[in-house]
C-alpha positions in Angstrom: 3.9 -5.8 4.4 6.5 -8.2 3.1 5.0 -11.0 5.2 1.6 -10.2 3.8 2.7 -10.3 0.2 4.7 -13.6 0.7 1.7 -15.2 2.4 -0.6 -14.1 -0.4 1.5 -15.6 -3.2 3.2 -18.7 -1.7 0.4 -21.0 -2.9 0.6 -19.5 -6.4 4.3 -19.3 -7.0 7.6 -20.6 -5.5 8.5 -18.2 -2.7 11.6 -18.0 -0.6 12.0 -15.5 2.2 14.7 -14.1 4.3 14.8 -11.4 7.0 17.6 -10.1 9.3 15.1 -10.6 12.1 15.5 -14.3 12.9 12.4 -14.0 15.0 10.3 -14.0 11.8 11.7 -17.4 10.8 9.1 -19.3 12.9 6.3 -17.1 11.5 7.4 -17.8 7.9 7.7 -21.5 8.4 4.3 -21.6 10.2 2.8 -20.1 7.1 4.4 -22.6 4.8 7.1 -20.3 3.4 10.6 -21.4 2.6 13.3 -19.8 4.8 16.9 -19.7 3.9 19.8 -18.4 6.0 21.5 -16.4 3.2 20.8 -14.7 -0.1 22.5 -17.1 -2.4 19.1 -18.4 -3.6 18.3 -15.1 -5.4 20.8 -15.9 -8.1 18.1 -18.0 -9.9 15.1 -15.9 -9.0 12.9 -14.3 -11.6 11.8 -11.6 -9.2 13.3 -10.2 -6.0 11.0 -8.3 -3.8 12.6 -5.7 -1.6 10.3 -5.1 1.4 12.5 -3.3 3.8 12.4 0.2 5.3 14.2 2.9 3.2 17.0 3.2 5.9 17.8 -0.5 5.4 18.2 -0.4 1.6 22.0 0.2 1.7 22.6 -2.6 4.1 20.5 -5.0 2.1 22.3 -4.1 -1.1 25.7 -5.0 0.4 24.3 -8.4 1.5 22.9 -9.4 -1.8 25.8 -7.9 -3.9 27.2 -10.7 -6.1 24.0 -12.8 -5.9 21.7 -10.6 -8.0 21.4 -12.0 -11.5 21.3 -9.3 -14.2 18.1 -10.9 -15.7 16.3 -10.7 -12.3 13.6 -8.1 -11.9 14.1 -6.1 -8.7 10.8 -4.9 -7.2 10.8 -2.4 -4.3 8.0 -1.4 -2.0 10.3 0.9 0.0 8.4 4.2 0.5 10.0 7.3 -1.0 12.9 5.4 -2.6 13.4 6.4 -6.2 14.2 4.1 -9.1 17.4 6.0 -9.7 18.5 5.5 -6.2 17.6 1.8 -6.2 19.4 1.3 -9.5 22.5 3.0 -8.1 22.5 1.2 -4.7 21.9 -2.3 -6.1 24.0 -1.7 -9.3 21.1 -3.2 -11.2 19.2 -2.1 -14.3 15.8 -3.9 -14.1 14.0 -2.0 -11.4 10.3 -1.6 -10.5 9.0 0.7 -7.8 5.7 -0.2 -6.3 3.4 1.7 -3.9 1.0 -0.8 -2.3 -1.2 -0.2 0.6 -2.3 -1.9 3.9 -5.5 -3.3 2.4 -3.5 -6.0 0.6 -3.4 -7.8 3.9 -7.1 -8.5 3.5 -7.1 -9.1 -0.2 -8.3 -5.6 -1.1 -5.0 -3.9 -2.0 -4.4 -1.4 -4.7 -0.9 -0.5 -6.0 0.7 1.7 -8.6 4.0 0.9 -10.2 6.7 2.3 -12.5 9.5 0.4 -14.1 12.9 1.2 -15.6 15.1 -0.9 -17.9 12.3 -3.5 -18.6 11.4 -4.7 -22.1 7.7 -5.4 -22.8 7.9 -9.1 -21.9 9.3 -8.3 -18.5 6.6 -5.7 -17.9 4.0 -8.4 -18.5 5.8 -10.6 -16.0 5.7 -7.8 -13.4 2.0 -7.4 -14.0 1.4 -11.1 -13.5 3.4 -11.1 -10.3 1.6 -8.1 -8.9 -1.8 -9.6 -9.8 -1.0 -12.4 -7.5 -1.3 -10.2 -4.4 -2.9 -6.8 -5.3 -4.9 -5.0 -7.9 -2.5 -2.7 -9.7 -1.8 -0.3 -12.6 1.3 1.1 -14.2 1.9 4.8 -14.2 3.6 6.9 -16.9 5.8 9.0 -14.7 7.5 8.0 -11.4 6.3 11.3 -9.8 2.8 9.9 -9.9 3.9 7.3 -7.3 4.1 10.1 -4.8 0.5 11.1 -5.6 -0.6 7.6 -5.2 1.1 7.5 -1.8 -1.0 10.5 -0.7 -4.3 8.8 -1.7 -4.2 5.0 -1.3 -0.9 4.7 0.6 -2.0 7.0 3.5 -5.7 6.7 2.7 -6.4 3.8 5.2 -5.3 6.1 8.0 -7.7 8.8 6.9 -10.5 6.2 6.9 -9.5 5.0 10.4 -9.5 8.6 11.7 -13.0 9.2 10.4 -14.1 5.8 11.9 -12.6 6.7 15.3 -14.2 10.2 15.2 -17.6 8.7 14.4 -17.1 6.2 17.2 -16.4 9.0 19.7 -19.5 10.8 18.5 -21.5 7.6 19.2 -20.1 7.4 22.7 -20.9 11.1 23.2 -24.5 10.2 22.3 -24.6 7.6 25.0 -23.6 4.3 23.4 -21.0 2.2 25.2 -17.7 1.2 23.7 -18.9 -2.1 22.2 -22.1 -0.7 20.7 -20.4 2.3 19.2 -17.7 0.2 17.6 -20.2 -2.2 16.2 -22.3 0.7 14.7 -19.3 2.2 13.0 -17.8 -1.1 11.7 -21.0 -2.3 10.2 -21.8 1.1 8.7 -18.5 1.5 7.1 -18.1 -2.1 5.9 -21.6 -1.9 4.3 -20.9 1.5 2.7 -17.6 0.1 1.2 -19.6 -2.7 -0.5 -22.3 -0.3 -1.7 -19.8 2.0 -3.5 -18.9 -0.6 -6.2 -20.0 0.7 -9.6 -21.8 3.7 -8.1 -21.1 7.4 -8.3 -20.4 8.9 -4.9 -22.8 11.8 -5.5 -25.6 9.4 -6.4 -24.9 7.3 -3.2 -25.1 10.4 -1.1 -28.5 11.2 -2.5 -29.7 7.8 -1.7 -29.0 8.4 2.0 -29.8 12.1 2.3 -33.4 13.2 2.1 -34.5 16.9 2.0 -34.6 18.5 5.4 -33.6 15.1 6.9 -30.9 14.1 9.4 -28.1 13.5 6.9 -28.8 16.9 5.3 -28.4 18.5 8.8 -25.1 16.7 9.3 -23.9 17.8 5.9 -24.7 21.4 6.8 -22.1 21.2 9.5 -19.5 19.4 7.3 -19.9 22.1 4.6 -19.7 24.8 7.2 -16.3 23.6 8.3 -15.2 22.9 4.7 -14.8 19.1 5.2 -14.0 18.6 1.5 -11.3 21.3 1.6 -9.8 19.7 4.7 -9.5 16.4 2.9 -8.0 18.0 -0.2 -5.4 19.9 1.8 -4.5 16.8 3.9 -3.9 14.8 0.7 -1.9 17.6 -0.7 0.3 17.8 2.4 0.9 14.0 2.2 1.9 14.4 -1.5 4.3 17.2 -0.7 5.9 15.1 2.1 6.1 12.1 -0.2 8.0 14.3 -2.7 10.4 15.5 0.0 11.1 11.9 1.1 11.7 10.9 -2.5 14.3 13.6 -2.7 16.0 12.4 0.5 14.7 15.0 2.9 14.2 13.8 6.4 
């Protein structure tokens, strides 16, 4: 995710990257990114983006200790890591927690964010920075970040499961692997474009005619409470996100 973000913004702002995995150095340089062997460069940074796994937060904080300028805005995309924890670990007051999603890698990302210790001018800077690589909005309470995680954070996986299931259904009907994949990909990519500015109920009606094929399919989906399954799945993801935020493994 960090690579995707850096790649998205390096032509729009000065970006310097570093990772403990030296194998990523060639990838970064190939993409035109500056790579430095230590963290001294962050002393003059306006924004420092923390794009590591939650388990690596403590190790990272030790490495950048002494380099982090008090005026710098620290933005974290580490899942389930609270602003309070980030502030404590990094001994820093200007903290922003962001929940992006995988779609930012194809320029279709959506993210929610919550800040602490930031004056209005800094919030505007955060918004401008996030606008460089994803659509985004600020939330009023940090707890909402966990709800966002359950919808857009985990959401791509729900989509891929539905796509896979439909592909298996196509294969079951006699299509080969290539044909079934093409049918699903084009159907879903087209549907994604059609949804813009349209109510979902209205779009369903455009596809479903009375006593037609779609209505027959919906009869089965309703029989097995498809909508309830989706709601319960999202609720389970939200509950787990809350547990992770509280440090539960």
